[in-house]
C-alpha positions as CSV (number, residue, x, y, z in Angstrom):
1,M,0.0,0.0,0.1
2,Q,1.1,3.4,-0.9
3,Q,2.6,5.5,1.9
4,L,0.5,8.7,3.1
5,K,2.6,12.0,2.6
6,L,1.2,15.0,4.3
7,T,1.3,18.3,3.1
8,K,3.2,21.1,5.2
9,D,-0.2,22.5,6.5
10,Q,-1.3,19.0,7.5
11,I,2.1,18.5,9.3
12,K,1.7,21.6,11.0
13,A,-2.0,20.8,12.2
14,S,-0.8,17.4,13.4
15,N,1.9,18.8,15.6
16,Q,-0.5,21.5,17.0
17,Y,-3.1,19.0,18.6
18,I,-2.1,19.7,22.2
19,E,-2.8,23.7,21.6
20,K,-5.4,23.4,19.1
21,P,-7.1,19.8,19.6
22,L,-10.1,20.7,17.3
23,N,-9.6,20.5,13.5
24,F,-12.5,22.7,11.6
25,S,-10.8,22.1,8.1
26,Q,-12.9,22.0,5.0
27,V,-14.2,18.8,3.4
28,G,-11.4,16.9,1.8
29,A,-8.5,18.5,3.8
30,G,-7.1,15.4,5.1
31,K,-8.7,15.5,8.7
32,T,-8.4,11.8,9.0
33,A,-4.7,11.7,8.0
34,M,-3.9,14.6,10.3
35,A,-5.8,13.2,13.3
36,L,-3.8,9.9,12.6
37,Q,-0.4,11.8,12.5
38,A,-1.4,13.5,15.7
39,F,-2.0,10.1,17.3
40,K,1.3,9.0,16.1
41,N,3.1,12.2,17.5
42,S,1.4,11.9,20.7
43,G,3.2,8.7,22.0
44,C,0.1,7.1,22.9
45,N,-0.4,3.3,22.0
46,K,-4.2,3.1,21.6
47,L,-6.7,5.3,19.9
48,L,-10.5,4.8,19.8
49,V,-12.3,6.4,16.8
50,V,-16.1,6.9,16.8
51,C,-17.1,7.8,13.2
52,L,-20.0,7.3,10.7
53,A,-20.0,4.0,9.2
54,T,-19.3,5.5,6.1
55,K,-16.0,6.6,7.1
56,V,-14.6,3.5,8.6
57,D,-13.0,2.6,5.4
58,D,-11.2,6.0,5.3
59,W,-9.8,5.8,8.9
60,H,-8.6,2.2,7.9
61,D,-7.0,3.1,4.8
62,D,-5.3,6.0,6.0
63,G,-4.2,4.2,9.1
64,M,-2.6,1.3,6.9
65,K,-1.0,4.1,4.8
66,Q,0.8,5.4,8.0
67,N,1.8,1.9,9.0
68,L,-0.8,1.9,11.8
69,I,-3.0,-1.2,12.7
70,I,-6.8,-0.4,12.3
71,T,-9.1,-2.9,13.7
72,P,-12.8,-1.8,12.5
73,A,-15.4,-2.8,15.1
74,L,-18.7,-2.7,12.9
75,G,-22.2,-3.7,13.9
76,S,-23.4,-4.7,17.1
77,P,-21.5,-6.8,19.6
78,P,-22.7,-10.2,18.7
79,K,-22.2,-9.5,15.2
80,R,-18.3,-8.5,16.0
81,A,-17.8,-11.8,18.1
C-alpha cells in the first residue's frame, strides 16, 4: 500500500494537536490523516475512533498508509464476536 504523504499544512496541524485539539478544516482537507499523524506524535499506543459507518474505510485505509494497525468494529457486539 502506498505511504501517505502529508502536506506542510497538514503536518503543522498534526503538530499542534495539544494547543489546537479541534480541526475545523474543509471537506477533503485530510482531517483523518492529520488526526492519525497527531496520534502517532502523541506517544499513545491506543486510539478509539467513533465515526460514521461511511468513514470507517477512510480511517482504516489512511491508518494502513501510516503503518498503523486499524481494527474496525462494525455492527452490534454479537456481530463482532
